[in-house]
DSSP file (Angstrom, degrees, kcal/mol; ACC not computed):
  #  RESIDUE AA STRUCTURE BP1 BP2  ACC     N-H-->O    O-->H-N    N-H-->O    O-->H-N    TCO  KAPPA ALPHA  PHI   PSI    X-CA   Y-CA   Z-CA
    1    1 A M     >        0   0    0      0, 0.0     4,-1.8     0, 0.0     5,-0.1   0.000 360.0 360.0 360.0 -41.9   87.0   87.5   75.9
    2    2 A K  H  >  +     0   0    0      1,-0.2     4,-2.1     2,-0.2     5,-0.2   0.886 360.0  52.1 -64.0 -39.0   85.7   85.1   78.6
    3    3 A K  H  > S+     0   0    0      1,-0.2     4,-2.5     2,-0.2    -1,-0.2   0.868 106.5  54.4 -65.2 -35.9   89.2   83.6   79.0
    4    4 A S  H  > S+     0   0    0      2,-0.2     4,-2.5     1,-0.2    -1,-0.2   0.895 107.7  49.4 -64.5 -40.2   90.7   87.0   79.4
    5    5 A I  H  X S+     0   0    0     -4,-1.8     4,-2.6     2,-0.2    -2,-0.2   0.923 112.3  47.3 -65.9 -44.0   88.4   87.9   82.2
    6    6 A Y  H  X S+     0   0    0     -4,-2.1     4,-2.6     2,-0.2    -2,-0.2   0.907 113.0  49.3 -63.2 -40.9   89.1   84.6   84.0
    7    7 A L  H  X S+     0   0    0     -4,-2.5     4,-2.4     2,-0.2    -2,-0.2   0.915 112.1  47.9 -64.4 -43.1   92.9   85.1   83.5
    8    8 A L  H  X S+     0   0    0     -4,-2.5     4,-2.2     2,-0.2    -2,-0.2   0.909 112.7  48.6 -63.7 -42.8   92.6   88.7   84.8
    9    9 A A  H  X S+     0   0    0     -4,-2.6     4,-2.3     2,-0.2    -2,-0.2   0.911 112.0  48.8 -64.4 -42.3   90.6   87.5   87.8
   10   10 A A  H  X S+     0   0    0     -4,-2.6     4,-2.5     1,-0.2    -2,-0.2   0.900 111.0  50.4 -64.5 -40.2   93.1   84.7   88.6
   11   11 A A  H  X S+     0   0    0     -4,-2.4     4,-2.4     2,-0.2    -1,-0.2   0.893 110.3  50.0 -64.6 -39.3   96.0   87.1   88.3
   12   12 A A  H  X S+     0   0    0     -4,-2.2     4,-2.1     2,-0.2    -2,-0.2   0.906 112.2  47.0 -65.5 -42.2   94.3   89.5   90.7
   13   13 A I  H  X S+     0   0    0     -4,-2.3     4,-2.1     2,-0.2    -2,-0.2   0.919 112.7  49.7 -65.4 -43.4   93.6   86.8   93.2
   14   14 A F  H  X S+     0   0    0     -4,-2.5     4,-1.6     1,-0.2    -2,-0.2   0.905 111.0  49.3 -62.2 -42.1   97.2   85.5   93.0
   15   15 A A  H  X S+     0   0    0     -4,-2.4     4,-0.5     1,-0.2    -1,-0.2   0.889 110.9  50.1 -64.9 -39.2   98.6   89.0   93.4
   16   16 A A  H >< S+     0   0    0     -4,-2.1     3,-0.6     1,-0.2    -1,-0.2   0.870 110.9  49.3 -67.4 -36.4   96.4   89.6   96.5
   17   17 A C  H 3< S+     0   0    0     -4,-2.1    -1,-0.2     1,-0.2    -2,-0.2   0.801 107.6  54.4 -73.8 -28.6   97.5   86.3   98.1
   18   18 A N  H 3< S+     0   0    0     -4,-1.6     2,-1.3    -5,-0.2    -1,-0.2   0.557  77.8 105.8 -82.6  -7.4  101.2   87.0   97.5
   19   19 A E    <<  -     0   0    0     -3,-0.6     2,-0.9    -4,-0.5    -1,-0.1  -0.611  56.2-167.3 -77.2  98.0  101.1   90.3   99.3
   20   20 A N        +     0   0    0     -2,-1.3    -2,-0.1     1,-0.2    -3,-0.1  -0.775  17.6 170.3 -93.0 105.3  102.8   89.3  102.6
   21   21 A K        -     0   0    0     -2,-0.9    -1,-0.2     1,-0.3    44,-0.1   0.554  31.0-149.5 -91.9  -9.0  102.3   92.1  105.1
   22   22 A G        -     0   0    0     43,-0.2     2,-0.3    42,-0.1    -1,-0.3  -0.360  21.9 -78.7  75.7-156.5  103.7   90.2  108.0
   23   23 A Y        -     0   0    0     -2,-0.1    42,-2.1     2,-0.0     2,-0.4  -0.972  24.6-159.2-145.4 158.1  102.5   90.7  111.6
   24   24 A I  E     -A   64   0A   0     -2,-0.3     2,-0.5    40,-0.2    40,-0.2  -0.971   8.6-173.4-138.7 123.9  102.9   93.1  114.5
   25   25 A V  E     -A   63   0A   0     38,-2.7    38,-3.1    -2,-0.4     2,-0.4  -0.982   9.3-178.9-119.1 120.8  102.1   92.0  118.1
   26   26 A T  E     +A   62   0A   0     -2,-0.5     2,-0.3    36,-0.2    36,-0.2  -0.940   8.2 158.5-121.7 141.9  102.2   94.8  120.7
   27   27 A G  E     -A   61   0A   0     34,-2.2    34,-2.3    -2,-0.4     2,-0.3  -0.952  30.1-126.1-152.4 171.3  101.6   94.4  124.4
   28   28 A T  E     -A   60   0A   0     -2,-0.3     2,-0.4    32,-0.2    32,-0.2  -0.915  14.8-158.3-122.8 151.9  102.1   96.0  127.8
   29   29 A V        -     0   0    0     30,-2.6     3,-0.5    -2,-0.3     2,-0.4  -0.992   7.6-148.4-133.3 125.3  103.6   94.4  130.9
   30   30 A E  S    S+     0   0    0     -2,-0.4     3,-0.1     1,-0.2    29,-0.0  -0.762  82.2  14.4 -91.3 137.8  103.0   95.6  134.5
   31   31 A G  S    S+     0   0    0     -2,-0.4     2,-0.3     1,-0.3    -1,-0.2   0.472  93.7 122.8  83.7   2.4  105.8   95.1  137.0
   32   32 A A        -     0   0    0     -3,-0.5    -1,-0.3    27,-0.1     2,-0.2  -0.739  57.9-126.4 -97.0 147.0  108.5   94.3  134.4
   33   33 A A    >   -     0   0    0     -2,-0.3     3,-2.0     1,-0.1    23,-0.2  -0.592  31.7 -94.3 -89.3 151.0  111.7   96.3  134.2
   34   34 A D  T 3  S+     0   0    0      1,-0.2    23,-0.2    -2,-0.2    -1,-0.1  -0.411 114.3  34.6 -58.9 137.4  113.1   97.9  131.1
   35   35 A G  T 3  S+     0   0    0     21,-2.7    -1,-0.2     1,-0.4    22,-0.1   0.228  85.0 130.6  97.2 -13.4  115.5   95.5  129.4
   36   36 A D    <   -     0   0    0     -3,-2.0    20,-3.0    20,-0.2     2,-0.4  -0.374  57.0-120.7 -67.5 155.4  113.6   92.4  130.5
   37   37 A T  E     -C   55   0B   0     18,-0.2     2,-0.4    -3,-0.1    18,-0.2  -0.831  19.0-160.3-105.9 137.7  113.0   89.9  127.7
   38   38 A V  E     -C   54   0B   0     16,-3.0    16,-2.2    -2,-0.4     2,-0.4  -0.933  13.3-152.5-112.0 137.8  109.6   88.7  126.4
   39   39 A Y  E     -C   53   0B   0     -2,-0.4     2,-0.6    14,-0.2    14,-0.2  -0.894  11.3-149.2-115.1 141.4  109.4   85.4  124.4
   40   40 A M  E     -C   52   0B   0     12,-2.8    11,-3.6    -2,-0.4    12,-1.6  -0.948  32.3-177.1-101.4 123.0  106.9   84.3  121.8
   41   41 A A  E     -C   50   0B   0     -2,-0.6     2,-0.3     9,-0.3     9,-0.2  -0.871  21.0-149.7-126.9 155.1  106.7   80.5  122.1
   42   42 A A  E     -C   49   0B   0      7,-2.5     7,-3.1    -2,-0.3     2,-0.6  -0.913  24.0-119.9-119.0 149.1  104.9   77.6  120.3
   43   43 A V  E     +C   48   0B   0     -2,-0.3     2,-0.5     5,-0.2     5,-0.2  -0.796  30.0 178.2 -90.7 122.1  103.8   74.4  121.8
   44   44 A E  E >   -C   47   0B   0      3,-2.9     3,-1.9    -2,-0.6     2,-0.6  -0.938  66.6 -48.1-124.5 106.9  105.4   71.3  120.2
   45   45 A G  T 3  S-     0   0    0     -2,-0.5    -2,-0.0     1,-0.3     0, 0.0  -0.594 122.8 -25.2  68.7-118.1  104.4   68.1  121.9
   46   46 A R  T 3  S+     0   0    0     -2,-0.6     2,-0.3    -3,-0.1    -1,-0.3   0.178 123.4  87.6-109.7  14.4  104.8   68.8  125.6
   47   47 A R  E <   -C   44   0B   0     -3,-1.9    -3,-2.9     2,-0.0     2,-0.5  -0.834  69.8-132.6-116.8 152.1  107.5   71.5  125.2
   48   48 A L  E     -C   43   0B   0     -2,-0.3     2,-0.5    -5,-0.2    -5,-0.2  -0.900  23.2-161.9 -96.4 128.6  107.5   75.2  124.6
   49   49 A V  E     -C   42   0B   0     -7,-3.1    -7,-2.5    -2,-0.5     2,-0.2  -0.958  19.5-124.8-115.2 120.9  109.8   76.3  121.8
   50   50 A N  E     +C   41   0B   0     -2,-0.5    -9,-0.3    -9,-0.2     3,-0.1  -0.463  30.0 175.5 -66.6 127.1  110.8   79.9  121.7
   51   51 A M  E     -     0   0B   0    -11,-3.6     2,-0.3     1,-0.4   -10,-0.2   0.747  64.3  -9.8-100.5 -33.2  110.0   81.4  118.3
   52   52 A D  E     -C   40   0B   0    -12,-1.6   -12,-2.8     2,-0.0    -1,-0.4  -0.974  58.0-156.0-160.0 161.7  111.0   85.0  118.8
   53   53 A S  E     -C   39   0B   0     -2,-0.3     2,-0.3   -14,-0.2   -14,-0.2  -0.983   8.6-179.8-144.5 156.1  112.0   87.4  121.6
   54   54 A T  E     -C   38   0B   0    -16,-2.2   -16,-3.0    -2,-0.3     2,-0.4  -0.961  27.5-110.4-150.3 165.0  112.0   91.1  122.2
   55   55 A V  E     -C   37   0B   0     -2,-0.3     2,-0.3   -18,-0.2     7,-0.3  -0.795  28.8-119.1-104.5 140.7  113.0   93.5  124.9
   56   56 A I        -     0   0    0    -20,-3.0   -21,-2.7    -2,-0.4     2,-0.4  -0.613  31.5-178.8 -78.5 132.2  110.6   95.5  127.1
   57   57 A Q  B >   -B   60   0A   0      3,-2.6     3,-1.6    -2,-0.3   -23,-0.0  -0.984  69.5 -12.4-134.4 123.7  110.9   99.3  126.8
   58   58 A N  T 3  S-     0   0    0     -2,-0.4     3,-0.1     1,-0.3    -1,-0.1   0.833 127.8 -56.4  56.2  35.9  108.8  101.7  128.9
   59   59 A G  T 3  S+     0   0    0      1,-0.2   -30,-2.6   -27,-0.1     2,-0.3   0.509 119.4  97.2  79.1   5.3  106.5   98.8  129.9
   60   60 A T  E <   -AB  28  57A   0     -3,-1.6    -3,-2.6   -32,-0.2     2,-0.3  -0.872  48.9-167.7-125.4 158.9  105.7   97.8  126.3
   61   61 A F  E     -A   27   0A   0    -34,-2.3   -34,-2.2    -2,-0.3     2,-0.4  -0.972   3.3-160.6-140.2 156.4  107.0   95.2  123.8
   62   62 A T  E     -A   26   0A   0     -2,-0.3     2,-0.4    -7,-0.3   -36,-0.2  -0.988   3.7-162.5-142.0 128.8  106.5   94.6  120.1
   63   63 A F  E     -A   25   0A   0    -38,-3.1   -38,-2.7    -2,-0.4     2,-0.4  -0.929  15.4-176.8-104.9 134.5  107.0   91.6  117.9
   64   64 A K  E      A   24   0A   0     -2,-0.4   -40,-0.2   -40,-0.2   -42,-0.1  -0.988 360.0 360.0-130.5 141.2  107.4   92.1  114.2
   65   65 A G              0   0    0    -42,-2.1   -43,-0.2    -2,-0.4   -41,-0.1   0.353 360.0 360.0-161.3 360.0  107.7   89.6  111.5
């Protein structure tokens, strides 16, 4: 019985960890025109490396992944 409870608990934890909901980043930009591009970048060494990009619409942008 004790092993069954541990197995059930481990399965529940594993299922919770595998639930990949992704991410959503939303923002606003003042002074930017519709159609301008916003970049999400990471720093690698001394360089910025673009990871994703999106287009501004009505002063807002959204990254989804």
